[in-house]
C-alpha positions in Angstrom: 0.0 0.0 0.2 1.5 3.3 -1.1 2.3 5.9 1.4 0.3 9.1 2.2 1.7 12.3 3.0 0.0 15.8 4.1 1.4 18.8 3.4 0.5 22.3 4.6 1.8 26.0 3.9 4.7 26.5 6.2 3.8 29.4 8.8 6.8 29.5 11.0 5.4 27.4 13.7 6.6 24.0 12.5 9.9 24.7 13.4 10.8 24.0 17.3 12.9 26.1 19.7 16.0 26.4 18.0 19.2 27.9 19.7 22.7 28.3 18.2 25.8 28.9 20.2 26.0 32.6 19.2 22.7 33.2 20.8 23.9 31.6 23.7 27.1 33.3 24.4 24.8 36.5 24.0 22.7 35.4 26.6 25.7 34.7 29.0 27.8 38.2 28.0 26.4 39.9 31.0 27.2 37.5 33.5 30.3 36.7 32.3 31.5 40.3 31.8 30.5 41.1 35.7 32.0 37.6 37.2 33.8 35.8 34.4 32.8 32.3 36.1 31.4 30.4 33.2 29.8 27.9 35.5 27.8 30.6 37.6 26.3 32.1 34.2 25.3 28.7 33.1 23.4 28.0 36.4 21.9 31.5 36.1 20.5 30.8 32.5 19.3 27.5 33.8 17.4 28.8 36.6 15.7 31.6 34.5 15.8 30.2 31.0 16.2 32.1 28.1 14.2 33.4 24.6 15.3 32.9 21.2 15.7 35.4 18.3 11.7 34.4 17.4 10.5 35.3 20.7 10.0 31.7 21.9 10.6 30.4 25.3 13.2 28.2 26.8 11.6 27.2 30.3 14.2 27.7 32.8 14.2 25.3 36.3 12.4 28.0 38.4 9.3 27.8 36.2 9.7 23.8 36.0 10.0 23.4 39.7 6.3 25.6 39.8 5.0 23.4 37.4 5.9 20.5 39.1 4.7 21.9 42.5 1.2 22.8 40.9 1.2 19.2 39.7 2.2 17.6 42.9 -0.5 19.7 44.6 -3.1 18.3 41.8 -2.4 14.8 42.6 -3.0 15.1 46.1 -6.2 16.9 46.0 -7.6 13.7 43.6 -8.9 12.3 46.7 -8.7 10.5 49.9 -6.2 7.7 50.5 -8.6 6.1 53.4 -10.7 5.1 50.1 -8.2 2.1 49.7 -9.4 0.8 52.6 -13.1 1.8 52.0 -13.3 0.2 48.7 -12.6 -3.1 50.1 -14.5 -2.9 52.6 -17.7 -1.9 50.8 -17.3 -4.8 48.5 -17.0 -7.2 51.4 -20.4 -5.4 53.1 -22.0 -5.7 49.4 -21.6 -9.5 48.9 -22.6 -10.1 52.8 -25.6 -8.2 52.1 -26.4 -10.3 49.0 -25.7 -13.4 51.0 -28.4 -12.8 53.7 -30.7 -12.1 50.9 -30.1 -15.4 49.4 -30.1 -16.8 52.9 -33.6 -15.4 53.4 -34.8 -16.1 49.9 -34.0 -19.6 50.5 -36.0 -20.0 53.5 -38.9 -18.3 52.4 -39.1 -20.7 49.3 -38.7 -23.7 51.9 -41.6 -22.3 53.9 -43.9 -21.7 51.1 -43.1 -25.2 49.5 -45.0 -26.8 52.6 -42.6 -29.3 53.5 -42.0 -29.0 57.1 -38.9 -31.2 57.1 -37.2 -28.5 54.3 -38.5 -25.4 56.2 -37.0 -27.1 59.6 -33.5 -27.6 57.8 -34.0 -24.3 56.0 -34.3 -22.6 59.3 -31.6 -24.2 60.9 -29.3 -23.4 58.4 -30.4 -19.6 58.2 -29.7 -19.2 61.5 -26.3 -20.8 61.3 -25.4 -19.0 58.2 -26.7 -15.5 59.7 -24.8 -16.3 63.1 -21.6 -16.6 61.2 -22.1 -13.3 59.2 -22.8 -11.6 62.3 -19.9 -12.8 64.1 -17.2 -11.7 61.2 -14.4 -9.9 62.9 -14.3 -5.9 61.7 -10.5 -5.9 60.3 -10.5 -6.8 56.5 -7.8 -9.3 57.2 -10.0 -11.6 59.7 -13.2 -10.9 57.4 -11.9 -12.3 54.8 -10.2 -15.2 56.6 -13.5 -16.2 57.5 -15.4 -15.9 54.4 -12.8 -18.2 52.9 -14.2 -20.8 55.2 -17.8 -20.2 54.6 -20.4 -22.0 52.7 -21.9 -19.4 50.6 -25.6 -19.8 49.9 -25.7 -17.4 47.1 -23.2 -18.6 44.0 -23.2 -14.9 42.7 -21.8 -13.8 46.3 -19.3 -16.7 46.4 -18.3 -15.7 42.9 -18.0 -12.1 43.8 -15.9 -12.4 46.8 -13.1 -15.3 44.8 -13.2 -12.2 42.2 -12.4 -9.5 45.1 -9.5 -11.8 46.6 -7.8 -12.0 42.9 -8.1 -8.5 42.3 -6.5 -7.7 45.6 -3.6 -10.2 45.4 -3.1 -8.9 41.5 -3.1 -5.1 43.0 -1.1 -6.3 45.9 1.7 -7.7 43.6 1.5 -4.7 41.4 2.8 -2.3 44.1 6.1 -4.2 43.5 5.7 -5.2 39.8 5.2 -2.9 36.9 1.5 -2.5 36.2 2.5 -2.5 32.3 4.3 -5.8 32.7 2.6 -8.8 30.9 3.8 -10.9 34.1 1.1 -9.6 36.4 -2.1 -9.6 34.0 -3.8 -12.1 36.2 -2.0 -13.4 39.4 -2.5 -17.3 39.1 -0.9 -19.8 41.3 1.5 -20.5 38.7 2.3 -16.7 38.2 2.5 -16.3 42.0 5.2 -19.2 42.1 6.8 -17.6 39.3 7.0 -14.1 41.0 8.3 -15.9 44.2 11.2 -17.3 41.7 12.0 -14.3 40.4 12.5 -12.6 43.8 14.7 -15.5 44.9 16.8 -15.1 41.7 17.0 -11.4 42.2 18.2 -11.9 45.9 20.7 -14.5 44.7 22.0 -12.3 42.1 22.6 -9.4 44.9 24.4 -12.2 47.0 26.7 -13.4 44.1 27.6 -9.8 43.4 28.4 -9.1 47.2 30.7 -12.1 47.1 32.5 -11.3 44.0 31.2 -13.7 41.7 29.3 -13.0 38.2 25.6 -12.3 39.0 24.4 -13.4 35.9 22.3 -10.7 34.9 21.5 -11.9 31.3 20.4 -15.1 32.4 18.0 -13.8 34.9 16.3 -11.3 32.1 16.2 -14.2 29.5 14.1 -15.9 32.1 12.2 -13.0 33.9 12.6 -9.9 31.6 8.7 -10.0 31.1 8.5 -8.5 34.8 10.5 -5.1 33.7 9.1 -3.6 30.4 11.5 -0.9 31.4 14.5 -3.2 29.8 17.6 -2.6 32.3 20.5 -2.5 30.9 22.4 -4.0 33.7 21.9 -5.1 37.5 22.3 -1.9 39.0 19.2 -0.5 36.6 17.1 -3.5 37.7 17.6 -3.0 41.5 16.9 0.8 41.3 13.5 -0.1 39.5 12.8 -2.7 41.8 13.8 -0.1 44.6 11.5 2.5 43.2 8.4 0.2 43.1 8.8 -1.0 46.7 9.8 2.5 48.2 6.3 3.8 46.5 4.8 0.9 47.8 5.8 1.6 51.2 5.1 5.5 51.0 1.7 4.5 50.5 1.6 2.6 53.7 3.4 5.3 55.5 0.6 8.0 54.2 -2.1 5.9 55.7 -3.3 6.2 59.2 -2.0 4.0 61.8 -5.4 1.9 61.7 -5.3 2.1 58.2 -1.9 0.9 57.9 -2.4 -2.1 60.3 -5.5 -3.1 58.4 -3.6 -3.2 54.9 -0.4 -5.0 56.4 -3.0 -7.8 57.6 -4.5 -8.1 54.6 -1.5 -8.4 52.8 -0.3 -11.2 55.0 -3.5 -12.9 54.6 -3.7 -12.6 50.8 0.1 -13.5 50.4 0.1 -16.8 52.7 3.1 -18.1 51.1 5.7 -17.8 53.7 8.6 -18.3 51.3 7.4 -15.4 49.0 6.7 -12.9 51.9 10.3 -13.9 52.9 12.0 -13.2 49.6 9.8 -9.7 49.7 11.2 -8.8 52.8 14.6 -9.8 52.5 14.9 -7.7 48.9 13.3 -5.0 50.5 15.9 -4.7 53.3 18.7 -4.7 51.0 17.7 -2.5 48.6 16.8 0.0 51.5 20.5 -0.2 52.4 21.7 0.0 48.6 19.4 3.0 47.7 18.6 5.2 50.7 17.6 8.1 48.6 14.5 6.5 47.2 12.4 7.9 50.3 11.5 4.7 52.1 10.1 6.8 54.9 8.4 9.5 52.7 4.8 10.3 53.3 2.1 12.1 51.3 -0.8 14.0 52.5 -3.6 13.6 50.5 -6.2 16.4 50.6 -9.1 15.4 48.5 -12.6 14.3 49.7 -13.6 11.5 47.1 -12.2 8.2 48.2 -9.2 6.8 46.2 -9.4 3.1 45.0 -6.5 0.8 45.5 -5.7 1.1 41.5 -5.9 5.0 41.8 -3.7 5.3 45.1 -1.0 3.1 43.5 -0.8 5.3 40.5 -0.9 8.6 42.3 2.1 7.2 44.8 4.2 6.2 41.5 3.3 10.0 40.2 4.2 11.6 43.4 7.6 9.4 43.6 8.8 10.2 40.1 7.9 13.8 40.8 10.2 13.8 44.1 12.7 12.1 41.6 12.7 14.9 39.2 12.7 17.7 42.1 15.8 16.1 43.2 17.4 16.2 40.1 16.3 19.9 39.1 17.4 21.1 42.6 20.7 19.3 42.8 21.7 20.0 39.1 25.1 22.2 39.1 25.4 22.0 35.3 23.2 21.8 31.8 24.7 18.1 31.1 23.6 17.0 34.5 19.6 17.2 33.3 20.2 14.7 30.9 19.9 12.0 33.3 16.1 13.0 33.3 13.6 10.8 32.0 12.2 12.7 29.3 9.0 10.6 28.2 8.1 10.7 31.9 8.8 14.1 32.1 6.3 14.7 29.3 3.8 12.3 30.4 3.7 14.4 34.2 4.4 17.9 33.3 3.8 18.2 29.4 5.8 18.2 26.2 6.8 21.7 26.9 8.6 20.9 29.8 10.3 17.6 28.4 11.4 19.6 25.3 12.9 22.5 27.4 14.9 20.3 30.0 16.2 18.4 26.9 17.7 21.4 25.0 18.6 22.6 28.4 20.7 19.9 28.7 22.5 20.8 25.3 23.9 23.9 26.1 27.4 22.9 27.2 27.6 20.6 24.5 26.8 23.2 21.8 29.1 25.9 23.6 31.8 23.0 23.3 31.3 22.1 20.2 31.5 25.8 18.8 34.7 26.2 20.5 33.5 28.9 22.7 34.2 27.0 26.1 36.7 24.2 27.3 36.9 22.3 30.1 39.8 22.2 32.0 40.8 20.4 35.5 36.8 19.7 35.6 35.9 23.4 35.4 34.7 25.0 32.5 36.5 27.9 31.0 36.0 30.4 28.5 38.4 30.0 25.0 39.9 32.7 23.6 37.2 32.1 20.4 34.6 32.7 23.4 36.2 35.6 24.8 36.1 37.5 21.6 32.6 36.6 20.8 32.0 38.5 24.0 34.0 41.5 22.9 31.9 41.5 19.6 28.6 41.4 21.4 29.8 44.0 23.6 30.9 46.3 20.7 27.5 45.5 19.0 25.9 46.7 22.2 27.7 50.0 22.0 27.4 50.9 18.5 24.1 49.8 18.4 23.1 52.0 21.2 24.9 55.2 19.1 22.3 58.1 18.3 22.1 60.0 14.7 24.9 62.3 14.5 27.7 63.4 11.9 28.2 61.0 9.0 30.7 58.2 9.8 31.4 54.7 9.8 29.3 52.8 11.9 25.6 51.5 11.5 22.8 51.9 13.5 19.6 50.5 13.5 18.0 53.7 12.3 16.9 54.9 9.0 18.9 57.8 7.6 21.9 58.6 5.5 24.1 55.7 4.6 24.7 53.4 1.6 22.9 50.0 2.6 19.7 49.5 1.3 16.6 48.8 4.0 14.3 47.7 1.3 11.6 50.1 2.5 10.4 53.2 0.7 9.0 56.3 1.7 6.9 59.5 0.0 9.7 61.8 -0.9 10.2 64.9 1.2 11.8 68.3 1.1 15.4 67.6 2.2 15.9 63.8 1.6 18.6 62.3 -0.5 16.9 61.9 -4.1 17.3 58.1 -4.1 14.1 57.4 -6.4 12.8 53.8 -6.3 11.1 54.2 -10.0 8.8 51.0 -9.7 6.8 52.2 -6.5 7.0 55.8 -8.5 5.2 54.7 -11.6 2.7 52.5 -9.7 1.9 55.6 -7.5 1.4 57.6 -10.8 -1.0 54.8 -12.2 -3.2 54.8 -9.1 -3.7 57.9 -9.1 -4.5 58.7 -12.9 -5.3 55.1 -14.0 -3.8 53.5 -17.4 -3.2 56.2 -19.3 -0.1 56.9 -21.5 2.1 59.0 -21.4 2.1 58.3 -17.7 2.4 62.2 -16.2 4.4 62.3 -12.9 3.8 64.8 -10.0 5.7 65.7 -7.1 3.2 63.7 -4.8 4.4 60.5 -6.7 7.7 60.1 -5.8 9.0 57.3 -3.9 12.5 57.2 -2.6 14.5 54.4 -1.2 15.4 54.5 2.4 19.0 53.2 3.7 20.7 52.4 7.0 22.1 55.2 8.8 25.8 55.9 9.3 27.0 57.7 12.5 30.4 58.5 13.8 31.7 57.7 17.3 35.1 58.3 19.1 37.2 56.1 21.1 38.7 57.6 24.3 41.2 56.4 26.3 41.4 57.6 30.0 43.9 57.5 32.3 43.5 58.0 36.0 
């Protein structure tokens, strides 16, 4: 099938923000002249941003940080984290109510049948079942444990309960395994066992590296790579991914009230009954916490919204807040533009918008562009101006000086004003007495034709004359002052 292309008239908007080395050095000149420190000048540019010659904005870190704070507040205003607990409790209450209704209906059907023995058995069964439902514990883990051993009257209520357990197991594991991973689409007993094997293999990789042995990272990825859609290239990247996931899960617990946190901890232990799996997860969490203490294991988030958040929404919000915290830390500690290259631009675009991601990318390339142009160089870890860069600063200073000259006696210095000179501006004006008679014949004839129409011969009058304008050349003096 042939490819199709759509073309449109170029209007200037199709070109992205472009900036060259000369524009960069022009922006840095004032700071460099003031204190001569390239690193300090670059840091100021990073904070403030800049505009190119088309008036387009390169966002600075200060503006990015404000957008980051706004996004963080927006996420926290989404809802109440206590909804995680409420969502599970409400679902359990609903299916228990459905079970009670089925018990009452079974008793009514037995009585209506006229069979006394059937009625007696139904009444006894109803009393026993209602008693067990009345005695269900208040805590989620205890309630789930009792219902697991309960003989449901309603098949639909039982199916809802089993579906809830499967959903909760999936959500609990998704705290530690990426939601985009194909390995957590449905946490069957086989997948739960495979998850346990992955955790054990990951712990063993860490142990092998601590013993100075080959961790066999490639072998691990061949077997368990579907757990990591981020496609880590080495063990350090893989461990950092796992540390980030586990830290986000811990931050969600930290952000709950003590009662909610206790309920969720008990629920996790109940749903993940495999002692070996829980041990492997705990062992991995301890190792990662020691290896990546900067991930914010003890952090908590104060959600201010009113609408209850479900488990899935809460996990997504915690992941977003964790990513924002990491980006915040990167922006705050970036000492040079090149340090910004560590940012995940795709994630920045998702969280803060494409404009921020593009500005961050271009900001990270500033040092590289200046080096490639030969304007700065790195000496003993410090950026310094090259002779060529110093000449560019001098040229910029001279342009600023001569660009500010007023009209004066005719000289050799071009100023950005119309006046007496040699360079045409390609603009015209009606002739006035005293103007140099640099006639624009075409425009003059057009004026005459507009006035008299297409009559020959063309008759010219003084009002038809149109002259070309030129750039004014003025005179300046250089004064050497000795104190």
